[in-house]
DOVO-381339 format. One line per 3 residues: number of its first residue (from 1); their letters; for each residue x, y, z of C-alpha. Coordinates in nm, 2 decimals, padded with zeros to 4 digits, always signed. Example, Ala and Ser with C-alpha at 12.3 -4.5 7.8 and 13.67 -1.06 7.14 Angstrom:
DOVO-381339
1) AS) +01.23 -00.45 +00.78 ~ +01.37 -00.11 +00.71
end
This chain:
DOVO-381339
1) MTG) +11.15 +09.44 +11.18 ~ +10.87 +09.33 +11.47 ~ +10.73 +09.06 +11.32
4) LDE) +11.04 +08.91 +11.19 ~ +11.17 +08.94 +11.55 ~ +10.92 +08.72 +11.66
7) LDR) +10.95 +08.46 +11.41 ~ +11.30 +08.43 +11.51 ~ +11.23 +08.40 +11.83
10) GSA) +10.94 +08.16 +11.80 ~ +11.11 +07.92 +11.57 ~ +11.41 +07.88 +11.89
13) RPG) +11.17 +07.91 +12.12 ~ +11.25 +07.62 +12.41 ~ +10.95 +07.41 +12.51
16) TGR) +10.71 +07.43 +12.23 ~ +10.87 +07.17 +12.01 ~ +11.01 +07.42 +11.75
19) GTA) +11.35 +07.43 +11.84 ~ +11.50 +07.23 +11.56 ~ +11.29 +07.46 +11.31
22) DPV) +11.46 +07.60 +11.04 ~ +11.39 +07.96 +11.06 ~ +11.47 +07.99 +10.68
25) KAL) +11.21 +07.80 +10.58 ~ +10.96 +07.99 +10.82 ~ +11.07 +08.32 +10.61
28) LHR) +10.99 +08.13 +10.33 ~ +10.66 +08.05 +10.43 ~ +10.63 +08.44 +10.54
31) HRE) +10.74 +08.55 +10.24 ~ +10.63 +08.30 +10.01 ~ +10.43 +08.50 +09.79
34) LCE) +10.75 +08.73 +09.65 ~ +10.94 +08.45 +09.63 ~ +10.71 +08.27 +09.42
37) RAV) +10.71 +08.59 +09.20 ~ +11.02 +08.64 +09.16 ~ +11.26 +08.59 +08.87
40) DPL) +11.59 +08.59 +08.99 ~ +11.72 +08.60 +09.36 ~ +11.77 +08.99 +09.30
43) EIA) +11.39 +09.10 +09.32 ~ +11.40 +08.88 +09.67 ~ +11.63 +09.07 +09.77
46) AGL) +11.49 +09.42 +09.72 ~ +11.14 +09.29 +09.82 ~ +11.31 +09.20 +10.17
49) EAH) +11.47 +09.53 +10.19 ~ +11.15 +09.64 +10.10 ~ +11.01 +09.48 +10.41
52) GVT) +11.28 +09.60 +10.67 ~ +11.50 +09.33 +10.65 ~ +11.90 +09.40 +10.69
55) DRT) +12.22 +09.29 +10.67 ~ +12.23 +09.22 +11.06 ~ +11.87 +09.09 +11.00
58) AAR) +11.99 +08.82 +10.77 ~ +12.30 +08.74 +11.05 ~ +12.05 +08.60 +11.24
61) FKH) +11.93 +08.35 +11.00 ~ +12.32 +08.23 +10.94 ~ +12.38 +08.47 +10.61
64) RDV) +12.65 +08.74 +10.56 ~ +12.40 +08.99 +10.38 ~ +12.05 +09.04 +10.28
67) FSL) +12.18 +08.91 +09.85 ~ +12.29 +08.56 +10.01 ~ +11.95 +08.50 +10.22
70) AEE) +11.77 +08.59 +09.94 ~ +11.94 +08.30 +09.72 ~ +11.88 +08.05 +09.95
73) LYA) +11.52 +08.12 +10.00 ~ +11.53 +08.13 +09.63 ~ +11.68 +07.78 +09.55
76) RIP) +11.41 +07.66 +09.77 ~ +11.14 +07.75 +09.59 ~ +10.98 +07.40 +09.41
79) RDD) +10.91 +07.42 +09.07 ~ +10.65 +07.19 +08.94 ~ +10.87 +07.18 +08.61
82) GTP) +11.15 +07.10 +08.77 ~ +11.34 +07.34 +08.54 ~ +11.49 +07.68 +08.68
85) RPS) +11.36 +08.00 +08.62 ~ +11.45 +08.23 +08.37 ~ +11.67 +08.51 +08.49
88) AAT) +11.57 +08.88 +08.44 ~ +11.82 +09.11 +08.23 ~ +12.01 +09.29 +08.45
91) TPP) +12.01 +09.56 +08.18 ~ +11.65 +09.68 +08.02 ~ +11.61 +09.68 +07.68
94) GPR) +11.69 +10.03 +07.51 ~ +11.44 +10.31 +07.41 ~ +11.24 +10.32 +07.13
97) AGW) +11.25 +10.57 +06.89 ~ +10.94 +10.70 +06.94 ~ +11.03 +10.78 +07.31
100) VVL) +11.33 +10.90 +07.17 ~ +11.15 +11.20 +06.94 ~ +10.92 +11.28 +07.22
103) TLL) +11.21 +11.38 +07.43 ~ +11.33 +11.60 +07.17 ~ +10.96 +11.71 +07.07
106) PGA) +10.95 +12.01 +07.38 ~ +11.28 +12.15 +07.27 ~ +11.15 +12.17 +06.92
109) LGL) +10.82 +12.38 +07.03 ~ +11.03 +12.56 +07.22 ~ +11.27 +12.72 +06.97
112) AST) +10.94 +12.74 +06.73 ~ +10.75 +12.91 +06.98 ~ +11.08 +13.16 +07.10
115) AAL) +11.10 +13.22 +06.73 ~ +10.70 +13.34 +06.65 ~ +10.80 +13.53 +07.01
118) RLT) +11.07 +13.74 +06.81 ~ +10.87 +13.76 +06.49 ~ +10.54 +13.89 +06.62
121) HGQ) +10.42 +14.22 +06.79 ~ +10.08 +14.33 +06.99 ~ +09.78 +14.07 +07.02
124) NRV) +09.95 +13.85 +06.79 ~ +10.24 +13.85 +07.06 ~ +09.98 +13.72 +07.33
127) YAV) +09.86 +13.44 +07.09 ~ +10.22 +13.35 +07.00 ~ +10.31 +13.30 +07.40
130) ALG) +09.99 +13.10 +07.42 ~ +09.99 +12.88 +07.19 ~ +10.35 +12.77 +07.22
133) VLA) +10.29 +12.73 +07.60 ~ +10.05 +12.50 +07.53 ~ +10.18 +12.33 +07.23
136) IAL) +10.52 +12.28 +07.50 ~ +10.31 +12.16 +07.77 ~ +10.14 +11.91 +07.59
139) AMR) +10.47 +11.76 +07.44 ~ +10.60 +11.73 +07.80 ~ +10.28 +11.56 +07.89
142) AAL) +10.30 +11.30 +07.63 ~ +10.67 +11.25 +07.69 ~ +10.59 +11.19 +08.03
145) RRG) +10.32 +10.96 +08.00 ~ +10.43 +10.76 +07.69 ~ +10.73 +10.60 +07.88
148) SPL) +10.98 +10.62 +08.16 ~ +11.38 +10.70 +08.05 ~ +11.35 +10.31 +08.06
151) GTT) +11.12 +10.33 +07.76 ~ +10.93 +09.98 +07.89 ~ +10.58 +10.11 +08.05
154) PAP) +10.41 +10.41 +08.09 ~ +10.57 +10.63 +08.39 ~ +10.41 +10.69 +08.74
157) PTT) +10.11 +10.90 +08.72 ~ +10.19 +11.29 +08.81 ~ +09.86 +11.42 +08.89
160) GTA) +09.93 +11.73 +09.17 ~ +10.27 +11.74 +09.07 ~ +10.18 +11.95 +08.73
163) VWT) +10.00 +12.24 +08.85 ~ +10.33 +12.30 +09.07 ~ +10.56 +12.21 +08.81
166) CWL) +10.34 +12.49 +08.54 ~ +10.40 +12.76 +08.85 ~ +10.77 +12.74 +08.87
169) IGY) +10.86 +12.73 +08.52 ~ +10.61 +13.00 +08.46 ~ +10.75 +13.21 +08.73
172) ALL) +11.11 +13.17 +08.53 ~ +10.92 +13.34 +08.27 ~ +10.74 +13.65 +08.44
175) GDG) +10.80 +13.62 +08.82 ~ +11.12 +13.83 +08.86 ~ +11.00 +14.10 +08.63
178) LLH) +10.69 +14.08 +08.82 ~ +10.87 +14.09 +09.15 ~ +11.12 +14.39 +09.05
181) TAI) +10.85 +14.63 +08.85 ~ +10.62 +14.56 +09.18 ~ +10.87 +14.67 +09.41
184) TGG) +10.88 +15.01 +09.21 ~ +10.54 +15.06 +09.22 ~ +10.40 +14.89 +08.91
187) PDG) +10.28 +14.68 +08.70 ~ +10.11 +14.93 +08.45 ~ +10.06 +14.74 +08.16
190) PPT) +10.12 +14.36 +08.03 ~ +10.44 +14.20 +08.00 ~ +10.67 +14.31 +07.74
193) RGP) +11.01 +14.20 +07.59 ~ +11.19 +14.45 +07.47 ~ +11.54 +14.46 +07.29
196) GGS) +11.80 +14.23 +07.48 ~ +11.55 +14.14 +07.65 ~ +11.49 +14.46 +07.90
199) GSP) +11.18 +14.60 +07.98 ~ +11.05 +14.83 +07.80 ~ +11.07 +15.21 +07.89
202) DGD) +10.68 +15.25 +08.02 ~ +10.73 +15.04 +08.27 ~ +10.52 +14.72 +08.15
205) WTL) +10.72 +14.40 +08.34 ~ +10.99 +14.17 +08.17 ~ +10.90 +13.87 +07.99
208) VVA) +11.24 +13.67 +07.99 ~ +11.24 +13.34 +07.75 ~ +11.58 +13.21 +07.80
211) PVL) +11.52 +12.98 +08.12 ~ +11.20 +12.80 +08.00 ~ +11.39 +12.76 +07.66
214) ALA) +11.68 +12.61 +07.79 ~ +11.46 +12.40 +08.05 ~ +11.24 +12.29 +07.71
217) LAF) +11.58 +12.19 +07.56 ~ +11.75 +12.01 +07.84 ~ +11.40 +11.81 +07.88
220) APG) +11.58 +11.53 +07.63 ~ +11.92 +11.54 +07.83 ~ +11.75 +11.46 +08.18
223) AWS) +11.57 +11.21 +08.03 ~ +11.88 +11.03 +07.91 ~ +12.07 +11.10 +08.27
226) ARL) +11.80 +10.96 +08.43 ~ +11.78 +10.65 +08.21 ~ +12.16 +10.65 +08.26
229) FAV) +12.14 +10.64 +08.62 ~ +11.84 +10.39 +08.63 ~ +12.06 +10.13 +08.40
232) RAR) +12.38 +10.14 +08.62 ~ +12.17 +10.09 +08.94 ~ +12.01 +09.79 +08.85
235) RKV) +12.38 +09.65 +08.72 ~ +12.46 +09.79 +09.04 ~ +12.25 +09.55 +09.19
238) AAS) +12.35 +09.22 +09.03 ~ +12.75 +09.34 +09.12 ~ +12.69 +09.44 +09.48
241) RGL) +12.71 +09.19 +09.79 ~ +12.54 +09.40 +10.08 ~ +12.28 +09.69 +10.12
244) EDF) +12.52 +09.87 +10.25 ~ +12.78 +09.81 +09.97 ~ +12.49 +09.86 +09.69
247) ADS) +12.39 +10.19 +09.91 ~ +12.73 +10.34 +09.87 ~ +12.83 +10.24 +09.53
250) VRP) +12.50 +10.40 +09.38 ~ +12.55 +10.73 +09.56 ~ +12.80 +10.82 +09.35
253) LLF) +12.60 +10.77 +09.02 ~ +12.30 +10.97 +09.15 ~ +12.51 +11.29 +09.21
256) GSL) +12.73 +11.23 +08.90 ~ +12.36 +11.20 +08.69 ~ +12.24 +11.51 +08.86
259) ALF) +12.53 +11.70 +08.77 ~ +12.56 +11.54 +08.44 ~ +12.21 +11.69 +08.36
262) LCA) +12.34 +12.05 +08.51 ~ +12.61 +12.05 +08.29 ~ +12.40 +12.02 +08.00
265) LGA) +12.10 +12.26 +08.11 ~ +12.39 +12.51 +08.25 ~ +12.55 +12.47 +07.87
268) LFT) +12.22 +12.51 +07.69 ~ +12.14 +12.85 +07.89 ~ +12.45 +13.01 +07.80
271) LCA) +12.38 +12.97 +07.46 ~ +12.01 +13.09 +07.47 ~ +12.09 +13.36 +07.69
274) TVL) +12.39 +13.44 +07.41 ~ +12.13 +13.42 +07.16 ~ +11.85 +13.60 +07.28
277) GEP) +12.07 +13.90 +07.45 ~ +11.90 +13.79 +07.78 ~ +12.08 +13.86 +08.16
280) FTH) +12.33 +13.52 +08.24 ~ +12.08 +13.34 +08.54 ~ +12.28 +13.06 +08.57
283) HEV) +12.23 +13.03 +08.97 ~ +11.83 +13.05 +08.95 ~ +11.79 +12.81 +08.65
286) LAL) +12.03 +12.58 +08.77 ~ +11.81 +12.58 +09.08 ~ +11.52 +12.51 +08.89
289) GAL) +11.65 +12.25 +08.68 ~ +11.79 +12.04 +08.97 ~ +11.49 +12.06 +09.16
292) LFL) +11.24 +11.96 +08.87 ~ +11.51 +11.69 +08.79 ~ +11.53 +11.53 +09.11
295) ARL) +11.16 +11.54 +09.12 ~ +11.12 +11.38 +08.86 ~ +11.40 +11.11 +08.91
298) LTL) +11.17 +11.02 +09.23 ~ +10.89 +10.97 +09.02 ~ +11.00 +10.79 +08.80
301) HGF) +11.13 +10.51 +09.08 ~ +10.76 +10.56 +09.23 ~ +10.83 +10.75 +09.52
304) THA) +10.56 +11.07 +09.44 ~ +10.50 +11.21 +09.78 ~ +10.79 +11.41 +09.85
307) PKV) +10.82 +11.56 +09.52 ~ +10.48 +11.65 +09.54 ~ +10.48 +11.85 +09.87
310) VLA) +10.82 +12.00 +09.79 ~ +10.73 +12.10 +09.44 ~ +10.42 +12.28 +09.60
313) AAA) +10.57 +12.44 +09.86 ~ +10.84 +12.60 +09.63 ~ +10.55 +12.75 +09.40
316) LAQ) +10.33 +12.85 +09.70 ~ +10.65 +13.04 +09.85 ~ +10.73 +13.21 +09.55
319) AAA) +10.36 +13.30 +09.49 ~ +10.41 +13.46 +09.89 ~ +10.69 +13.60 +09.84
322) LAT) +10.47 +13.78 +09.52 ~ +10.17 +13.85 +09.76 ~ +10.35 +14.00 +10.04
325) VFA) +10.49 +14.27 +09.81 ~ +10.16 +14.36 +09.68 ~ +09.99 +14.35 +10.01
328) ARL) +10.26 +14.59 +10.13 ~ +10.04 +14.86 +09.93 ~ +09.79 +14.82 +10.25
331) PGC) +09.77 +15.10 +10.51 ~ +09.95 +14.98 +10.78 ~ +10.12 +14.66 +10.62
334) GAL) +10.40 +14.81 +10.44 ~ +10.67 +14.57 +10.65 ~ +10.54 +14.27 +10.51
337) AVP) +10.75 +14.36 +10.20 ~ +11.09 +14.40 +10.41 ~ +11.24 +14.07 +10.39
340) VET) +11.17 +14.01 +09.98 ~ +11.29 +14.39 +09.95 ~ +11.61 +14.30 +10.15
343) LVA) +11.66 +13.96 +09.94 ~ +11.64 +14.18 +09.62 ~ +11.85 +14.50 +09.73
346) AWN) +12.14 +14.23 +09.84 ~ +12.09 +14.02 +09.53 ~ +11.83 +14.08 +09.25
349) PGG) +11.50 +13.97 +09.24 ~ +11.60 +13.63 +09.06 ~ +11.74 +13.55 +09.42
352) VAT) +11.41 +13.47 +09.53 ~ +11.35 +13.20 +09.30 ~ +11.75 +13.07 +09.37
355) LVC) +11.71 +13.09 +09.72 ~ +11.31 +12.89 +09.70 ~ +11.43 +12.62 +09.41
358) GAA) +11.76 +12.54 +09.62 ~ +11.62 +12.51 +09.90 ~ +11.38 +12.25 +09.80
361) ALT) +11.63 +12.11 +09.54 ~ +11.88 +12.04 +09.85 ~ +11.56 +11.88 +10.04
364) LLI) +11.49 +11.65 +09.75 ~ +11.89 +11.52 +09.66 ~ +11.91 +11.42 +10.09
367) HAA) +11.56 +11.23 +10.03 ~ +11.67 +11.06 +09.67 ~ +12.03 +11.04 +09.87
370) RTL) +11.82 +10.79 +10.13 ~ +11.55 +10.66 +09.89 ~ +11.70 +10.55 +09.57
373) TRA) +12.05 +10.38 +09.69 ~ +11.79 +10.11 +09.81 ~ +11.77 +09.78 +09.62
376) SAH) +11.39 +09.81 +09.63 ~ +11.38 +10.11 +09.47 ~ +11.53 +09.91 +09.18
379) ARP) +11.39 +09.60 +09.19 ~ +11.27 +09.57 +08.85 ~ +11.35 +09.80 +08.52
382) EAP) +10.99 +09.87 +08.43 ~ +10.77 +09.84 +08.76 ~ +10.75 +10.11 +09.04
385) SQG) +10.85 +10.04 +09.43 ~ +10.56 +10.06 +09.69 ~ +10.57 +10.41 +09.75
388) DPA) +10.71 +10.68 +09.95 ~ +10.83 +10.58 +10.25 ~ +10.72 +10.78 +10.57
end
């Protein structure tokens, strides 16, 4: 904004011989590379917004909004062949069959791993769990790296978030049982899964499968919800006539996509918990699902910093809750476990994960409502934005 203000003042400064200078021409010179690279005015509008140009700034250039200013800049770009450039498609191509199969693969492997877990015993069960977790992780990695929900180009790298995501999913599998057992003086052995999902009588901590299986099955609905948001938002860019108008029209799309995914996840978890005979901890599963969905949605649009920080904070908070319970066994450290024990007594062991993941998901939702409602976040279907703003 400072550079634009100086440009605006300099173009109309008296006594310099530039009082009649065209401010739009000066702006075109300043952003010439952006304007020459753009294939339609929408890209210029998104790029100007990313550089801090607002509708109020456009008014100083005698335009009602950034979109109108972008149309003039696009019209002024000289063309060597004298023919206009082709307009970019407002609707990206549909997802390819290979990517669709990859989105379904984590759920299929989750079902196979759950079946193997129920049919094996002893040491074979440990091998089944390890192999199943590895297979699902590789399938998710392949689906995430193969392409975004737009199905056109490889998705932004997820380095730095994979470890925290694995911890959060692992906690959903083992954390509640470990926390409950730790408060009661255990654990005395490896995790087990008794009939109906209950722990075994010898005090071993419980393995809860339904939340992780539901998340694996919800991978495909999550990808399609993200694609729906991206496609509809891209169309809104073409239909809007101002940045505020665009933000107001995209914000319901963001909330609707999240709600659609959570409805699918809730239905899948209900089915999984019913079939496996495990507790219905919807609040915990939905909080974790919302957190992972919003983190991935932001990453797909190029905003990688906030998901990395928030996922790390949530994982560390869960680890700290477990650590305080074990640390309280040291002489004179009993007070360390009081907050966690109070929360568990008032709610249940899942209250820790619900509180942590819910607060993290709310943080990302506020951030997404601020960043993903910008036109610059949807400049091109296949290109990420310029990064996560401070």
